[in-house]
N, C-alpha and C positions, 0 to 999 in steps of 0.2 A: 504495499499498499503508499502510495506518496503521502511525503508530508507535503504540509499547503503547510506556509508559511503563513502566522498569526495575524498580519497586516491584509491578508489576501481577505480572510472571512469579511472582515471591517468594512473595505475596499468595495467586497461585491455588493456590497446591502445599498452603497452613493449608486448602481447602477441605472440606469432607468428604462424601461418598459419604453419600446419604442417610442418619440416623442410625437407626440400629437402640436401640431401648430395649428393658431387659431384659422388660418383658413383649412386646415386637412380638418381639423374639428368639425368646422360648419359645413364640411360636406360629408359628416357622416352624418345617416338616416335616422332620424330621430329617434325607430324601431330601434333602432343597434345602441341604446342607451338604457342603463339599469332603472335609471328612474326617467323615460321617457318627457314626463308632463314638462321638466325640469333640465332635461338634457343632462343629466349627472350620470359617472360612472360609463365613459364611454367604453360599446367592448367590438370594435371592430376585425377584434380578433381574438384567440387563443391567449396569449399573453396579455392582454387589457383585459382580459375574462377574468381570467387570475389574480390580477392586480386588483381590481375593481373589489373583488370577495374579500380580500386583505380590508383593502380600505376601508371596504362596506363594515365589515369588524372591530376595527378599528375606530369611528366612527362611534358603534353605538357604546363601546366601553366610555370616548369621551363626554358624554350623552350626548350626541351631533349626530346621531339619525334614530331612527324608532326602530325594533325590533323587525315588525312588521313590514319597512321600508328594508330592512339589511336581507330577508327574508326574498324579498323577492328580486334583490338584485341576485345573491346567489341563485337562488332557481334560474333566472336567466343567463347567467357565467357556467353554471352545473349545463344548462342544455348546448352552451356552446365548448365548450371542453370536452360535452359526450358521456356525464357521469350521472 
C-alpha cells in the first residue's frame, strides 16, 4: 500500500467539483437542480450530485436547510448516481 503524504489529504479537501460559472449555471435546466424552485444545488452531472448531497447534509446540521428539503436533494442526487 502506498504511503500518502499527510498534506495530500488536506489538500484534496480543497479540490473543487467542476466549477460552474454564472453563464454555465444559467444554461442548466431548472429540472437539474436539487431545489428547482430556487435553482439551488445544481446537479448537471454525477460529481455535482454527490456534492449536492454532502452540502445538503452540512446545511441541515447548520440549521440552514430543512430535513424535508435535504431529503428531496438526496433523492434526486441518488437517481443521478444510480442508487
